[in-house]
Phi, psi and omega in degrees: 000149178237121190242106164266127176250129187238137175210169180224167177224137185093189179221174183260015176286156183247359177275093185283357174277347177285131181305135179088349180272130180236171179289000187235146175229131187239132173246138178222144173239131172257124182263118176240131191247012175203160177294324181297318181289324177298316179296324181292322175295318179298320181296319180294321176296311181300321179295319182291320175299317177299318179294320181293319181293327179292333180280350181260144180217160179094152185290342185281348183266122176277140180299144178278125183263334181206162177265135178233141180301320184286338188250347185265129182284166188299320182299316180290328174295317180294323176299314178300314185293326177303331182269355177240353188303327183273354179281131187276057172270162180226150183245138178231131185215143175235133183249113179276125169274098189300320184294329178276358180234025189300314183301316181292322179293326178292333183277312188198098182293321180298319181293321178296316180300313182296322177297315179294323177298314178300315180302320180291314181293335177300333182280348179276144180281061185299330183294345178274354179294139186243343182242285182210141177254126179241097179277124179244133172222156182295129182288110180223357184256157174279171188303314181297316179296326177296316180294319179293319179298310181300317181295318181296317181292321179296316179300317185285327190261337187300325182292344181258353186254131177309140185302331180279356181262111179291150174241118177252140178239124186238126173258104191248156167284129180297333177300328182260354183236101188293323176299332174295329176293325177297314180297321177303319179294316184291313184294331174297322181293322177292320180296318176299323178303313186276323185282327186231346185082004179283120190244357190299314181286318179304317182295336179293323186244008186300336178299339180273348183276120179257345180211121177218117188218140174274136178230138357292150179294145181277000000 
């Protein structure tokens, strides 16, 4: 099995006065190429969640159910990475400069999202897949937008995938899909790099990034 896991950080809004909105929107894909590597990532997420819960005490603390880039401190991110550093996954990411793409965002944000996803997936060697491709992304769209996304991806990607290799697209809850939690941690680090200049977490995992590009290119 060939597993691309996709998540994003930031939003496509243009009101930079709104709290939490930055000039950048980041899409990332984590490429995992075997079931054994997928299970190893899942084990590292589960171990980190267990470790975080053990550090909390008292009835006022709710158990942590999943890892989030915005909520996980640097020490716990580093703990997680120590347990996945040897796994041969790869990261591909595109950073949208929203102010330089303002006109397109005002017209159709869903189309921009689909286009950026396609640009990111173009960098993956999908033609090398030999069995089945299972694309997983965090479920954030409504039913109509999901259908449009799936149809667009199938049109764009089928020409690159051997005819005998099925392509499945899954819109999952990150709570139920541990590798999506890993992508959430990584993509948050890239977003912080561009939005604030904070590099500490990004520098921990940058060796895994094989493609990182600003869009539109300058």
